[in-house]
C-alpha positions, -999 to 999 in steps of 0.1 A, spaced: -395 -597 513 -398 -566 491 -383 -535 507 -401 -502 501 -377 -474 496 -387 -439 506 -380 -411 482 -354 -387 496 -365 -351 497 -337 -326 501 -331 -289 502 -296 -278 491 -278 -246 484 -264 -244 450 -268 -237 413 -297 -256 396 -277 -261 364 -249 -277 383 -267 -308 395 -252 -334 371 -262 -364 393 -299 -355 386 -316 -370 356 -337 -339 352 -339 -303 363 -371 -282 363 -377 -249 345 -404 -225 357 -412 -218 320 -430 -189 304 -461 -202 286 -444 -192 253 -416 -216 261 -392 -188 250 -360 -180 270 -369 -156 297 -350 -139 326 -340 -153 359 -336 -191 363 -354 -197 330 -329 -176 311 -299 -193 328 -313 -227 319 -318 -217 282 -284 -201 279 -267 -232 294 -288 -257 274 -282 -239 241 -303 -225 213 -317 -260 205 -338 -258 237 -359 -228 226 -363 -242 191 -375 -276 204 -397 -261 231 -418 -239 207 -439 -270 198 -453 -271 233 -464 -234 234 -485 -221 247 -482 -240 280 -514 -240 301 -512 -229 337 -497 -258 358 -490 -278 327 -456 -297 326 -437 -309 295 -404 -326 290 -376 -318 266 -340 -330 262 -315 -311 282 -292 -305 252 -259 -290 265 -266 -296 302 -252 -325 321 -288 -338 327 -309 -360 304 -341 -339 306 -356 -305 315 -392 -305 328 -408 -272 320 -438 -261 341 -461 -231 338 -462 -218 374 -489 -195 387 -484 -158 396 -492 -152 432 -512 -120 426 -529 -132 394 -546 -164 406 -577 -169 428 -560 -198 445 -523 -193 440 -511 -219 466 -533 -246 452 -522 -238 417 -485 -239 428 -491 -273 443 -508 -285 411 -478 -274 391 -454 -293 413 -475 -324 413 -478 -323 375 -440 -320 373 -433 -349 396 -459 -371 379 -443 -364 345 -409 -373 361 -423 -406 372 -438 -413 338 -403 -408 323 -386 -430 349 -366 -401 363 -349 -412 395 -334 -378 406 -349 -344 399 -337 -309 409 -362 -281 412 -356 -243 418 -377 -223 442 -406 -221 417 -428 -191 419 -406 -171 444 -390 -147 419 -410 -125 396 -441 -146 402 -444 -132 437 -447 -161 461 -431 -156 495 -405 -182 503 -424 -191 535 -456 -200 516 -437 -216 488 -416 -240 509 -448 -252 526 -462 -261 492 -429 -277 481 -428 -299 512 -465 -309 509 -462 -317 472 -430 -336 474 -442 -356 505 -471 -370 484 -444 -388 463 -425 -403 493 -436 -438 483 -427 -434 446 -414 -465 430 -395 -444 405 -383 -412 422 -353 -417 445 -346 -381 452 -366 -348 449 -340 -321 454 -349 -284 458 -320 -261 450 -320 -228 469 -297 -198 467 -292 -197 505 -291 -219 535 -320 -203 553 -344 -213 525 -331 -248 524 -335 -252 562 -371 -238 560 -380 -266 536 -365 -292 560 -385 -277 589 -418 -283 570 -408 -318 561 -401 -330 596 
């Protein structure tokens, strides 16, 4: 009998670039694919100059588009870059955030990524409240619970309260 494994969805407190057991991490990328500030800047600095040079070929990223690059100097194989929406700039920001996450997770499946780590996409300078964002994270990740490829979808938060908020929406 074939056993169906459920994808594990987790919320942890930690540093996104310190998830070496994940095949890929996710970057909320600027459409230009240039190093920015916040988490994007941290990822670019840790990955090295090769990331920005390699990423330019994908610019400009369309809204909600996801692309994959090598992780260069990081302990992961890949970085998936996604162009996330800005809360106050989109007519349907929550729908667009969900679309960005679904595109990211589909790309992960296409590349046979078993474990992926995501930051709190959209909650920094893009203006989403954590409360709204974690609902979208839970909903988007839950649609991949029966994935034949993804074993874990890990959201990495900076504090325990946000990680627990995700878990409340999952259960």
